[in-house]
C-alpha positions as MATLAB code, in Angstrom:
seq = 'XXXXXXXXXXXXXXXXXXXXXXXXXXXXXXXXXXXXXXXXXXXXXXXXXXXXXXXXXXXXXXXXXXXXXXXXXXXXXXXXXXXXXXXXXXXXXXXXXXXXXXXXXXXXXXXXXXXXXXXXXXXXXXXXXXXXXXXXXXXXXXXXXXXXXXXXXXXXXXXXXXXXXXXXXXXXXXXXXXXXXXXXXXXXXXXXXXXXXXXXXXXXXXXXXXXXXXXXX';
ca = [
       8.224  -71.709   78.102;
       8.191  -75.397   78.966;
       6.877  -76.434   82.395;
       7.490  -79.756   84.124;
       5.414  -81.636   86.680;
       7.196  -84.408   88.567;
       5.883  -86.771   91.213;
       8.091  -89.325   92.914;
       8.728  -91.288   96.076;
       5.041  -92.241   96.072;
       4.141  -95.003   98.501;
       0.536  -96.101   99.074;
      -0.779  -99.067  101.042;
      -4.376 -100.127  101.797;
      -5.203 -102.843  104.332;
      -1.741 -104.339  104.109;
      -1.703 -104.325  100.298;
       0.927 -102.259   98.506;
      -0.939 -100.210   95.873;
       1.903  -97.940   94.751;
       5.587  -98.407   95.462;
       8.290  -95.809   94.787;
       6.401  -94.387   91.796;
       7.965  -91.679   89.621;
       6.021  -89.855   86.914;
       6.884  -86.874   84.734;
       4.530  -84.704   82.716;
       5.581  -81.787   80.499;
       3.751  -78.994   78.754;
       3.291  -79.503   74.989;
       2.918  -83.237   75.617;
       0.142  -85.703   76.381;
       1.224  -88.291   78.939;
      -0.816  -91.481   78.985;
      -1.350  -93.706   82.019;
      -2.530  -97.296   81.649;
      -3.147 -100.093   84.113;
      -5.618 -102.839   84.866;
      -8.523 -102.212   87.240;
      -7.317 -101.818   90.805;
      -3.713 -100.979   89.870;
      -3.957  -97.474   91.363;
      -4.392  -95.108   88.411;
      -7.062  -92.972   90.099;
      -5.169  -93.102   93.382;
      -2.033  -91.817   91.671;
      -3.892  -88.870   90.153;
      -5.494  -88.011   93.489;
      -2.085  -88.197   95.163;
      -0.551  -85.813   92.623;
      -3.517  -83.468   93.033;
      -3.138  -83.580   96.811;
      -6.571  -84.981   97.652;
      -5.191  -88.353   98.811;
      -2.494  -88.003  101.476;
       0.489  -90.328  101.404;
       4.269  -90.254  101.233;
       5.231  -88.344   98.091;
       7.021  -85.418   96.484;
       5.175  -83.326   93.886;
       7.124  -80.598   92.110;
       6.260  -77.977   89.521;
       9.372  -76.713   87.752;
      11.417  -78.231   90.612;
       9.439  -76.356   93.283;
       7.720  -78.635   95.805;
       3.994  -77.933   96.218;
       2.308  -79.547   99.234;
      -1.341  -78.953   98.232;
      -1.510  -78.627   94.436;
      -5.339  -78.609   94.447;
      -5.169  -75.081   95.882;
      -3.208  -73.875   92.833;
      -5.618  -73.810   89.897;
      -3.019  -71.859   87.936;
      -0.829  -74.971   88.077;
      -3.193  -77.933   87.835;
      -6.811  -78.982   87.300;
      -8.236  -82.471   87.789;
     -11.199  -84.247   86.174;
     -12.197  -87.071   88.552;
     -14.305  -90.069   87.547;
     -17.357  -88.582   89.258;
     -19.297  -85.436   88.327;
     -17.897  -82.405   90.145;
     -20.033  -79.449   89.022;
     -23.123  -78.644   91.168;
     -26.376  -79.594   89.459;
     -27.908  -76.190   90.127;
     -25.390  -74.208   88.062;
     -26.406  -73.029   84.591;
     -24.122  -73.498   81.618;
     -23.919  -69.715   81.322;
     -22.697  -69.450   84.933;
     -20.138  -72.231   84.477;
     -18.591  -70.730   81.359;
     -18.626  -67.274   82.934;
     -16.843  -68.553   86.048;
     -14.175  -70.241   83.921;
     -13.873  -67.142   81.723;
     -14.602  -69.133   78.579;
     -16.713  -68.334   75.532;
     -19.813  -70.514   75.383;
     -20.105  -69.859   71.633;
     -16.789  -71.630   70.944;
     -17.970  -74.659   72.914;
     -21.329  -74.781   71.091;
     -19.582  -74.457   67.740;
     -17.538  -77.575   68.504;
     -20.489  -79.408   70.051;
     -23.631  -78.173   68.193;
     -25.948  -80.168   70.459;
     -25.420  -77.377   73.011;
     -26.492  -74.487   70.768;
     -29.039  -72.260   72.526;
     -28.803  -74.126   75.849;
     -26.902  -71.591   77.947;
     -29.783  -71.377   80.445;
     -29.893  -75.134   81.066;
     -28.603  -76.264   84.441;
     -25.936  -78.921   84.597;
     -28.417  -81.187   86.380;
     -30.679  -81.266   83.307;
     -27.982  -82.703   81.074;
     -27.445  -86.355   80.266;
     -24.439  -88.101   81.787;
     -22.454  -87.767   78.562;
     -23.351  -84.092   78.195;
     -22.274  -83.382   81.767;
     -18.992  -85.146   81.115;
     -18.376  -83.023   78.031;
     -19.020  -79.751   79.863;
     -16.953  -80.696   82.904;
     -14.067  -81.863   80.756;
     -14.138  -78.960   78.294;
     -13.920  -76.202   80.912;
     -10.928  -77.891   82.575;
      -9.105  -78.574   79.315;
      -9.616  -74.953   78.229;
      -8.741  -73.483   81.636;
      -5.582  -71.432   82.167;
      -3.784  -74.036   84.287;
      -0.378  -75.362   83.238;
      -1.460  -78.989   83.658;
      -4.698  -80.945   83.547;
      -5.298  -84.547   84.664;
      -8.194  -86.504   83.162;
      -9.486  -89.689   84.802;
     -11.696  -91.715   82.423;
     -12.623  -88.717   80.222;
     -14.273  -90.807   77.496;
     -16.794  -92.462   79.803;
     -20.385  -91.975   78.560;
     -19.293  -90.247   75.340;
     -20.342  -91.456   71.896;
     -17.708  -92.148   69.199;
     -18.114  -88.763   67.482;
     -17.760  -86.904   70.788;
     -14.656  -88.936   71.650;
     -12.981  -87.977   68.374;
     -13.817  -84.300   68.959;
     -12.374  -84.464   72.476;
      -9.208  -86.111   71.164;
      -8.824  -83.276   68.641;
      -9.342  -80.755   71.440;
      -6.637  -82.401   73.566;
      -4.163  -82.317   70.695;
      -4.905  -78.605   70.200;
      -4.618  -77.723   73.874;
      -1.383  -79.603   74.514;
       0.377  -76.736   72.739;
      -0.120  -74.649   75.866;
      -0.356  -77.181   78.711;
       0.659  -80.600   79.921;
      -2.010  -83.310   79.930;
      -2.055  -86.541   81.951;
      -4.847  -88.893   80.880;
      -6.059  -92.395   81.688;
      -9.031  -94.347   80.384;
     -10.146  -97.964   80.147;
     -10.651  -97.313   76.408;
      -6.915  -97.724   76.129;
      -6.581  -97.478   72.349;
      -7.546  -93.808   72.548;
      -4.737  -93.337   75.074;
      -2.310  -95.059   72.718;
      -3.424  -92.755   69.894;
      -2.952  -89.589   71.942;
       0.127  -90.161   74.059;
       3.547  -88.655   73.473;
       4.812  -90.687   76.423;
       3.108  -93.603   78.133;
       3.322  -95.092   81.611;
       1.861  -98.421   82.703;
       1.023  -99.292   86.312;
       1.516 -102.957   87.118;
       1.960 -104.734   90.459;
       2.388 -101.434   92.366;
       5.187 -100.279   90.052;
       5.131  -97.800   87.187;
       6.852  -98.471   83.875;
       7.683  -95.885   81.216;
       7.145  -97.715   77.928;
       9.331  -97.062   74.919;
       7.784  -99.133   72.130;
       5.036 -101.598   71.258;
       7.148 -104.498   72.510;
       6.833 -103.139   76.051;
       3.054 -102.985   75.658;
       2.961 -106.526   74.265;
       4.887 -107.819   77.264;
       2.468 -106.022   79.577;
      -0.506 -107.464   77.713;
      -1.965 -104.306   76.183;
      -1.500 -105.077   72.525;
      -0.944 -108.202   70.470;
       1.100 -108.924   67.379;
];
């Protein structure tokens, strides 16, 4: 069954500056929706607004049902912020147990984690923490997952493995993703939005991206 996440009527202003103006965004299961925009255009703000952690004027609907505080509904949506969110004291075994996921499947995909179930998250490198935090959200049972800068601190091989994972998981959920490594977003996206001058634009072809300055002839 297809599920649809819609957010519209979004208005956000900081210190007299209009950050987001009448934004509409749609994300569907079985699709990866990309979000691009220059620094300071409001990509992270938009994700936090959809999640419900940044209050502002908006309407967020799941299958046409308005949800006021989506962050309380982990069955509907999960969110990977730019910062680390898992407590340093938790062991990898505890994290995977809490998320009801098999650690062995994770270690098979990322062999650098073989035999490290007892390690705490605080003992991992920044890239390793990012992998763990991202993996458990992507593999969670929520209908949608939003990823803010998921490729930060990852090496090229890890990035390619994560991209493969996203393509696999989109069969069962909707994914909204943004990253400053925009070519990975272009590779992954079934639909692509660009934030520019407080507005959001649904692109349809490379010509739109050329006009907006993301790719060249």
